[in-house]
C-alpha positions in Angstrom: 68.3 193.5 25.4 68.2 191.4 22.3 67.2 187.8 22.8 68.2 185.1 20.3 65.0 183.7 18.8 65.0 179.9 18.4 65.9 178.7 15.0 63.3 176.8 12.9 63.5 173.1 12.1 63.8 173.9 8.4 67.0 175.8 9.2 68.7 172.6 10.5 67.4 170.5 7.7 68.9 172.8 5.1 72.3 172.8 6.9 72.4 169.0 6.9 71.3 168.8 3.3 74.0 171.2 2.1 76.7 169.5 4.1 75.9 166.1 2.6 75.8 167.6 -0.9 79.3 169.1 -0.4 80.7 165.8 0.7 79.2 164.0 -2.3 80.7 166.6 -4.7 84.2 166.2 -3.2 83.9 162.4 -3.4 82.8 162.5 -7.1 85.6 164.9 -8.0 88.2 162.5 -6.4 86.9 159.5 -8.3 86.8 161.3 -11.6 90.3 162.7 -11.1 91.8 159.2 -10.6 93.8 158.0 -13.6 92.2 155.2 -15.6 93.3 151.8 -14.5 94.8 153.0 -11.3 94.0 150.7 -8.4 91.6 151.8 -5.8 92.9 152.7 -2.5 93.3 149.5 -0.5 90.9 149.2 2.3 92.6 148.3 5.5 90.8 145.4 7.2 89.5 146.1 10.6 91.9 145.2 13.5 91.1 141.8 14.9 89.7 141.9 18.3 92.4 141.6 20.9 92.3 138.3 22.6 91.7 138.6 26.3 94.3 136.7 28.2 92.6 134.9 31.1 94.1 135.8 34.4 94.6 132.5 36.0 95.4 132.5 39.7 96.6 129.4 41.5 94.4 128.7 44.4 96.3 128.3 47.7 95.0 125.3 49.6 93.5 126.2 53.0 95.1 124.5 56.0 92.6 121.9 57.3 92.3 120.4 60.8 93.1 116.8 61.4 89.9 115.3 62.6 91.8 112.1 63.7 94.1 114.1 65.9 93.9 112.7 69.5 93.2 116.2 70.9 90.3 116.7 68.5 88.8 113.2 69.2 89.1 113.8 73.0 87.4 117.3 72.7 84.6 115.8 70.7 84.1 113.0 73.3 84.1 115.7 76.1 81.3 117.5 74.4 79.2 114.3 74.3 80.0 113.5 77.9 79.3 117.1 79.2 76.0 117.2 77.2 74.9 114.0 78.9 75.7 115.3 82.3 73.9 118.6 81.6 70.8 116.6 80.5 71.0 114.7 83.8 71.2 118.0 85.7 74.7 117.2 87.0 76.4 120.2 85.3 75.2 123.7 84.4 74.3 124.3 80.8 77.0 127.0 80.6 79.7 124.2 80.5 78.7 123.1 77.0 79.9 126.5 75.6 83.4 125.9 77.1 83.5 122.4 75.7 82.6 123.7 72.2 85.3 126.3 72.5 87.8 123.6 73.5 86.8 121.6 70.4 87.5 124.6 68.1 90.9 125.2 69.9 91.7 121.5 69.4 91.0 121.7 65.7 93.3 124.7 65.4 96.0 123.0 67.4 95.8 120.0 65.0 96.5 122.4 62.2 99.6 123.7 64.0 100.8 120.2 64.8 100.4 119.2 61.2 102.1 122.1 59.6 104.5 123.9 62.0 107.5 121.9 60.8 106.2 120.9 57.3 108.8 121.3 54.5 106.0 121.7 51.9 104.3 124.7 53.4 103.8 127.7 51.0 104.4 131.2 52.2 100.7 132.0 52.0 99.9 128.9 54.1 102.5 130.0 56.6 100.5 133.2 57.0 97.3 131.0 57.5 99.2 129.2 60.2 99.9 132.5 62.0 96.2 133.4 61.8 95.3 130.1 63.3 97.8 130.6 66.2 96.4 134.1 66.8 92.9 132.7 66.9 93.9 130.2 69.5 95.4 133.0 71.7 92.2 135.0 71.4 90.0 132.0 72.3 92.3 131.1 75.3 92.1 134.7 76.5 88.4 134.8 76.2 88.1 131.4 78.0 90.4 132.7 80.8 88.2 135.7 81.4 85.0 133.6 81.4 86.6 131.1 83.8 87.6 133.9 86.2 84.0 135.1 86.1 82.7 131.6 86.9 85.1 131.4 89.8 83.7 134.6 91.2 80.2 133.2 90.8 81.2 130.0 92.5 80.3 127.8 89.5 83.8 126.3 89.1 86.9 125.9 91.3 89.9 128.2 91.3 92.0 125.2 90.0 90.1 125.1 86.7 90.7 128.9 86.2 94.4 128.4 86.9 94.5 125.7 84.3 92.9 128.1 81.8 95.6 130.6 82.6 98.3 128.1 81.9 96.6 127.3 78.6 96.6 131.0 77.7 100.3 131.3 78.3 101.0 128.2 76.3 99.1 129.5 73.4 101.2 132.7 73.4 104.3 130.5 73.1 102.7 128.6 70.2 101.9 131.9 68.5 105.5 133.1 68.7 106.6 129.7 67.3 104.2 130.0 64.4 105.3 133.6 63.6 109.0 132.5 63.7 108.3 129.6 61.4 106.3 131.8 59.0 109.1 134.3 58.9 111.6 131.6 58.1 109.4 130.2 55.3 109.1 133.7 53.8 112.8 134.0 53.9 113.2 130.6 52.2 110.7 131.6 49.5 112.6 134.9 48.9 115.9 133.1 48.7 114.4 130.6 46.2 113.1 133.5 44.1 116.5 135.2 44.0 118.2 131.9 43.3 115.9 131.4 40.3 116.8 134.8 39.1 120.5 134.1 39.5 120.3 130.8 37.6 118.2 132.4 34.9 120.7 135.2 34.4 123.7 132.8 34.3 121.8 130.8 31.6 121.4 133.9 29.5 125.0 134.9 29.5 125.8 132.9 26.3 123.1 134.7 24.3 123.9 138.2 25.6 127.6 139.0 25.1 126.5 142.7 25.1 125.9 142.3 28.9 129.7 142.0 29.5 131.0 144.9 31.6 127.4 146.1 32.2 125.4 143.3 33.8 128.3 141.1 34.6 132.1 141.1 34.8 133.9 137.9 33.7 137.4 136.7 34.7 138.6 133.4 33.4 141.8 133.0 35.5 143.3 129.6 35.2 139.9 128.1 34.2 139.4 125.8 37.2 137.9 126.0 40.7 138.7 123.5 43.3 137.5 122.7 46.9 140.9 124.0 48.1 140.2 127.3 46.3 136.8 127.6 48.1 138.5 126.9 51.5 141.1 129.6 50.7 138.5 132.1 49.8 136.3 131.3 52.8 139.2 131.7 55.3 140.4 134.9 53.7 136.9 136.4 53.6 136.2 135.5 57.3 139.6 137.0 58.3 138.9 140.2 56.4 135.2 140.8 57.3 134.8 138.8 60.6 131.9 136.8 59.1 131.4 133.7 57.1 131.4 133.8 53.3 127.6 134.2 52.4 127.2 131.2 50.0 123.8 131.1 48.4 124.4 128.0 46.2 127.1 125.4 46.8 127.4 123.2 43.8 124.3 121.8 42.0 120.9 122.9 43.2 117.4 121.9 42.1 116.9 125.4 40.6 120.0 125.2 38.4 119.0 121.7 37.4 115.5 122.9 36.4 117.2 125.4 34.0 119.2 122.6 32.5 122.6 123.8 33.9 125.3 121.9 35.5 126.4 123.9 38.5 128.6 121.3 40.1 132.0 122.6 41.2 130.6 126.2 41.2 129.6 128.4 44.1 127.4 131.5 44.2 128.2 134.1 46.8 125.5 136.5 47.8 127.5 139.7 47.7 127.2 142.6 45.2 130.3 143.4 43.2 129.7 147.0 43.9 130.0 146.7 47.7 133.3 146.8 49.6 133.0 143.0 50.2 132.4 142.4 46.5 135.3 144.6 45.3 137.6 142.9 47.8 136.5 139.4 46.7 137.0 140.1 43.0 140.5 141.4 43.7 141.3 138.4 45.8 140.0 136.0 43.1 142.1 137.7 40.4 145.2 137.7 42.6 144.8 133.9 43.0 143.7 133.4 39.3 140.4 132.0 40.4 137.7 132.4 37.6 134.5 134.2 38.4 131.4 135.9 37.1 130.3 139.0 39.0 126.7 139.8 38.4 125.3 143.2 39.3 121.6 142.1 39.1 119.6 138.9 38.8 117.3 140.6 36.2 118.5 143.4 34.0 117.3 146.7 35.4 116.8 145.3 38.9 119.5 145.1 41.7 117.9 142.1 43.4 120.1 139.0 43.3 123.4 140.6 42.6 126.1 137.9 43.3 129.5 136.6 42.4 129.7 133.2 40.8 133.0 131.4 41.7 134.3 129.0 39.1 134.0 128.8 35.3 130.6 129.3 33.6 128.0 126.7 34.3 127.6 124.2 31.4 124.4 122.7 30.1 123.6 119.3 31.6 123.4 117.8 28.1 127.1 118.5 27.8 128.0 117.1 31.1 126.9 113.5 30.5 
């Protein structure tokens, strides 16, 4: 068989030399062929470096225990008292561990007491609250098992173990309450998000006449909407569908106000115009000459937040004063 012999270094040098010579000849020919006085080809400036947009994330405050909570203060005092008794030989050293566990539980309980009914709790903080409640359950369960073992060893009385069992059952109830509250807060947050989308879309109607018939359907009726109209619509809807009219915004809301819109005397109903309820509602409104805007989406391209706005179009607050 033939084997390819390695090429010499001079071979590669010659190839590089001839390639550069050819490029130089082509460049010289191009320059000579340019008509006299013709401007040189403009040199495009290099693209400026793209500015990196910092990704700012809002830190969610961690829920903190209330160190002045009576339960926390009492648990801290119990640790000091039990430690003194252990030092005097009146209690076994194992009791300090339970006292420390009780202090941690008291701190977690103070978090629940502070936040379980708070109106300012963020959805992420509601999740933190559930984690705290779960931690209490696990600690109560562990304490119950340890107490039962101590009863078997004759270290504590059965009454103390029964008390730990009651604490465990109570902690499960507290966990259920925290989970229920967290779910409600998540629902409120979702409702607020949809409400913002609805208000934003209503605000953009003026500048997007091309959305008519696509994103929304408008009916002017007799141009007014009264409380009597709302009562008539509500009664008719309940009679037809055996449920109350799902009103998402009755009159002015903080969200509408934040967008600079006067929503007084208007009502948003959380039904899609493309559903049987929505189709019936629009037919009823037209039959009674009640004005409406039927939005198929809160954001163009997304079905979330579809609703029917009862009453004339919201006006800017600047025009309402």
